[in-house]
N, C-alpha and C positions, 0 to 999 in steps of 0.2 A: 383487308384491314384487319388490324390486330388490337386487342384489349389491352391497353396500355396499363390499366389498374391491375391487371394480373402478373405484370411484369415485375420480377424482383429488383430489377435496375431503376425502375420509376419509384418503387416502394422506398428502396435505400436513399435514393437522390431526394426524394421528398423529405425523409428524416434529416438529411444533411442540410437542407434549407432550415428547418427548425433550429438545429443546432448551431449554424452559422449566423442566423438572426440573433440568437441568445449571445454568441461571442461577440459580434460586433457591437451590442448595446453595451459593453464595456469600454468601447474605444473612446478617446477623447471627443469631445463634442464638436470640436472644430473640424473633425473628419467626417461630419454628417453628410456633406455634400461632395466629399472627396473619395477617399478610401472605402468607407462605408456603403457609401452609394453604389460604387463600382463592384465591391464584392457581393453585395446583396443581388444586383442585377445580374451577375454572371452565374451565380448559384441557383438563381431561379430558373435560368436558362436550360440548366441540365434537365429537370424534369419535365418542363414545358415542351422542349424540343423533342423529348422522346414521345410525349403525348401527342403532339403535332403530327409527327412522323407516322404514329399508328394510324391516324386518320387518313393517310394517303393510300392511293390506290396499288402502287406498285412497291416491290422491294427497293428499287432503286431510288424512288423518292423517299422512302422510310429511311434508307442509308444515308441520303443527304441530310435529313434532319439529325440522324443519330451523329453524323460527323460534326455538326454545328454543336451538339451536346458536349461531344467529346472535346471540342475546341474550348467550350466554355469551362469545362473541368480542368484543362491545362492553364487556362487563365486564372482560375480560382487557386489553383497551386502557386502560381506565381505571386497573386496577390497576397496570400497567406505567408509566403516567404518574405514579401516586403513588410507585412506586419511584424514578422519576427524580427527583421532588420531594425525596425522602428520601435522595437521593445513594446508593441501593443499587445503582443501574446508571448506565452512562454514556451520554451523549448518542448516542454511536455505537451502543451496545446498544439504546438505545430506538429509534432510528430504523431499524435492522435489523428488529426485532420489528415495528414499525408497518407498514412494507412487507410483512411476510409476511401480517399480520392483515388488512391492506387488500385483499390478493389473496383471501384466504380468506373475507372478508367478501362480496366481490363474487361469488364462485364460489356462495356459499350463496344469495344473494339471485337469482341468476341461475337457479339450480336450483328455487327456490321460483317464480319467474314462469314457468319452463317447465312446471311442475307444474300451475300454474293454469290454464294455457293449455291444456294437453292435457285437463284435467278439464272444461274448458268445451266441448269437442268430443264428449264423451261423452253 
């Protein structure tokens, strides 16, 4: 088992949750049960799946939850692009979040790769 609180990826994705909640608070109210809800669910999924995976007994199980987290990061990227298309966010906001998400996606992928390598030596 791993301590998720010590993982930089968990810390960064937790910060991302806060920033996305702040961003979506500016969306039109009619999106409360649509895009806002979907965006918030998938951004919360990123750190929570990292944490859940850390509590699993094997690297294979941990990798499974990291893959879910990675999928949520790509889903969030798509939803933010749709938000840009709908003019709910600016190009600058979209670019800033894209940079953050790219870093998080790379870190999750790197951790998955590391866990697979460690498992192959066992």
